[in-house]
C-alpha positions as CSV (number, residue, x, y, z in Angstrom):
1,M,7.0,-10.2,-14.9
2,D,8.3,-6.6,-15.1
3,F,6.0,-3.7,-14.3
4,E,7.0,-0.2,-13.2
5,I,5.3,3.1,-12.8
6,K,8.0,5.7,-13.0
7,I,7.0,8.8,-10.9
8,N,10.1,10.9,-11.3
9,D,13.9,10.6,-11.6
10,K,14.2,9.3,-8.0
11,L,10.9,7.5,-7.3
12,S,9.0,4.6,-8.8
13,V,6.7,1.8,-7.8
14,K,7.2,-1.6,-9.3
15,L,6.5,-5.3,-9.0
16,R,9.0,-7.1,-6.9
17,N,10.7,-10.3,-7.7
18,A,12.2,-13.1,-5.6
19,D,15.6,-11.3,-5.7
20,D,14.0,-8.5,-3.6
21,A,13.0,-10.9,-0.7
22,K,16.1,-10.2,1.4
23,A,15.8,-6.4,1.0
24,F,12.1,-6.7,1.8
25,F,12.7,-8.8,4.9
26,D,15.5,-6.5,6.1
27,L,13.2,-3.4,5.8
28,V,10.4,-5.2,7.7
29,V,12.9,-6.1,10.5
30,K,14.2,-2.5,10.6
31,N,10.6,-1.2,10.9
32,R,9.0,-4.0,12.8
33,E,8.1,-2.1,16.0
34,E,6.2,0.6,14.1
35,L,4.7,-1.7,11.5
36,R,3.4,-4.2,14.0
37,K,1.1,-1.5,15.4
38,W,-0.9,-1.5,12.2
39,L,-0.2,-4.6,10.2
40,P,-1.2,-8.1,11.4
41,W,1.2,-10.0,9.1
42,V,4.4,-8.4,10.5
43,D,4.9,-10.8,13.4
44,A,4.5,-13.8,11.1
45,T,7.3,-12.5,8.8
46,I,10.3,-14.2,10.4
47,S,12.6,-15.1,7.5
48,P,13.5,-13.9,4.0
49,K,11.7,-17.1,2.8
50,D,8.4,-15.6,4.2
51,T,8.9,-12.5,2.1
52,E,9.9,-14.5,-0.9
53,E,6.7,-16.5,-0.8
54,F,4.7,-13.3,-0.3
55,I,6.4,-11.7,-3.3
56,L,5.7,-14.7,-5.5
57,R,2.0,-14.8,-4.5
58,C,1.8,-11.1,-5.3
59,G,3.2,-11.7,-8.7
60,E,0.6,-14.4,-9.4
61,D,-2.2,-12.2,-8.1
62,F,-1.0,-9.4,-10.3
63,K,-0.9,-11.7,-13.4
64,N,-4.4,-12.9,-12.5
65,K,-5.6,-9.3,-11.9
66,K,-6.7,-10.0,-8.3
67,S,-4.5,-7.4,-6.7
68,A,-1.5,-5.1,-7.4
69,D,1.2,-5.0,-4.7
70,F,4.3,-3.0,-5.5
71,G,7.6,-2.1,-3.9
72,V,8.3,1.6,-3.5
73,W,11.7,2.5,-4.8
74,Y,13.5,5.8,-4.0
75,E,16.9,6.6,-5.4
76,D,17.2,2.9,-6.6
77,K,16.6,1.6,-3.1
78,W,13.5,-0.4,-1.9
79,V,11.9,1.7,0.8
80,G,8.3,0.5,1.3
81,S,5.3,-1.2,-0.1
82,M,1.9,-0.2,-1.5
83,G,-0.8,-1.4,-3.7
84,Y,-4.4,-2.5,-4.3
85,H,-6.0,-5.2,-2.2
86,Q,-8.5,-7.5,-3.9
87,I,-9.6,-5.5,-6.9
88,D,-13.3,-5.7,-7.3
89,Y,-13.9,-5.4,-11.1
90,A,-17.6,-6.0,-10.8
91,N,-18.1,-2.9,-8.7
92,K,-15.0,-1.1,-10.2
93,K,-13.4,-0.4,-6.8
94,A,-10.3,-1.3,-4.8
95,S,-8.6,-0.4,-1.6
96,I,-5.1,1.0,-1.3
97,G,-2.7,0.1,1.5
98,Y,0.9,1.4,2.0
99,W,3.8,1.6,4.4
100,L,7.2,3.3,4.3
101,D,10.6,2.9,6.0
102,K,10.8,5.2,8.9
103,D,14.0,6.9,7.5
104,H,12.2,7.9,4.4
105,Q,9.0,9.4,5.9
106,G,8.3,13.1,5.6
107,K,9.7,13.4,2.0
108,G,6.4,13.1,0.1
109,I,7.3,9.6,-1.1
110,I,4.0,7.9,-0.1
111,T,1.9,10.8,-1.2
112,E,3.5,10.8,-4.7
113,S,3.4,7.0,-4.9
114,V,-0.3,6.9,-3.9
115,K,-1.1,9.6,-6.6
116,A,0.6,7.4,-9.2
117,I,-1.4,4.3,-8.3
118,I,-4.6,6.3,-8.2
119,R,-3.9,7.3,-11.8
120,Y,-3.1,3.7,-12.6
121,G,-6.4,2.6,-10.9
122,F,-8.5,5.0,-12.8
123,D,-6.8,4.9,-16.1
124,E,-5.6,1.3,-16.5
125,L,-7.8,-0.7,-14.1
126,N,-10.9,1.3,-15.0
127,L,-11.9,1.8,-11.4
128,N,-14.6,4.2,-10.3
129,R,-13.9,4.1,-6.5
130,I,-10.7,3.9,-4.6
131,E,-10.7,3.5,-0.8
132,I,-8.2,3.9,2.0
133,E,-9.0,2.4,5.3
134,C,-6.7,3.0,8.2
135,A,-6.7,2.5,12.0
136,S,-8.2,5.5,13.8
137,T,-4.9,6.0,15.6
138,N,-2.7,5.9,12.5
139,L,-2.5,9.6,12.0
140,K,0.1,9.4,9.2
141,S,-2.0,7.2,7.0
142,R,-5.0,9.3,7.7
143,A,-3.0,12.4,6.7
144,V,-2.2,10.9,3.3
145,A,-5.9,10.3,2.5
146,E,-6.9,13.8,3.6
147,R,-4.0,15.4,1.7
148,L,-5.1,13.7,-1.5
149,G,-8.7,14.8,-1.3
150,F,-10.2,11.5,-0.2
151,V,-13.6,11.9,1.5
152,F,-14.1,10.6,5.0
153,E,-17.0,8.2,5.0
154,G,-17.1,7.0,8.5
155,T,-15.7,4.9,11.3
156,L,-15.8,1.1,11.2
157,R,-16.0,0.2,14.8
158,E,-13.4,-2.4,16.0
159,N,-12.8,-3.4,12.4
160,H,-9.2,-4.7,12.9
161,I,-7.4,-6.7,15.4
162,V,-3.7,-6.4,15.6
163,N,-1.7,-8.0,18.4
164,G,-4.9,-8.7,20.3
165,I,-6.0,-5.1,20.2
166,F,-9.2,-4.0,18.3
167,Y,-8.9,-0.8,16.3
168,D,-11.6,1.3,14.7
169,G,-11.0,1.7,11.0
170,L,-11.5,5.1,9.3
171,L,-12.9,4.7,5.7
172,F,-11.9,7.3,3.1
173,S,-12.8,7.2,-0.6
174,I,-12.3,9.1,-3.8
175,L,-14.3,8.7,-7.0
176,R,-13.0,8.9,-10.6
177,R,-15.0,12.1,-11.1
178,E,-13.6,13.7,-8.0
179,W,-9.9,13.0,-8.8
180,S,-7.8,15.8,-10.0
181,E,-4.1,16.3,-9.3
């Protein structure tokens, strides 16, 4: 299944396919030390087969409208991931997650990509509420939420465990009526 949100001439978010598994795996390996601070699945990603299976599950979940997980493409190169986790259609809400290759940070890639999937969420998925939850120590992720006008709602105490360490989660949200670019 093909699906792409073209953001500009250099940047897009799109569904991945099995052919992207090696590039996905290589990027995880390259960024493993940083990613493992925040994401519990990183250490379990030990082969391209792991990423291929994940990509295939994501494609099925997208078809079944359970979630929307995309690759971030910059200058025709896969540089990160983002998407909606478990879309809650009954309550018209979903949570966004994202990560980006360390060599591509600081260029506005994630901010622009998050804007694009916010538009997609409000316009195509008919969401009313979009959340971002990040570890309290993940300053870069927090900065994205703040830069895009998300409202800080509170701290979820010891809400995540990654590598045996509990982290507080910071919950941000934006409502359809609050969103403006």
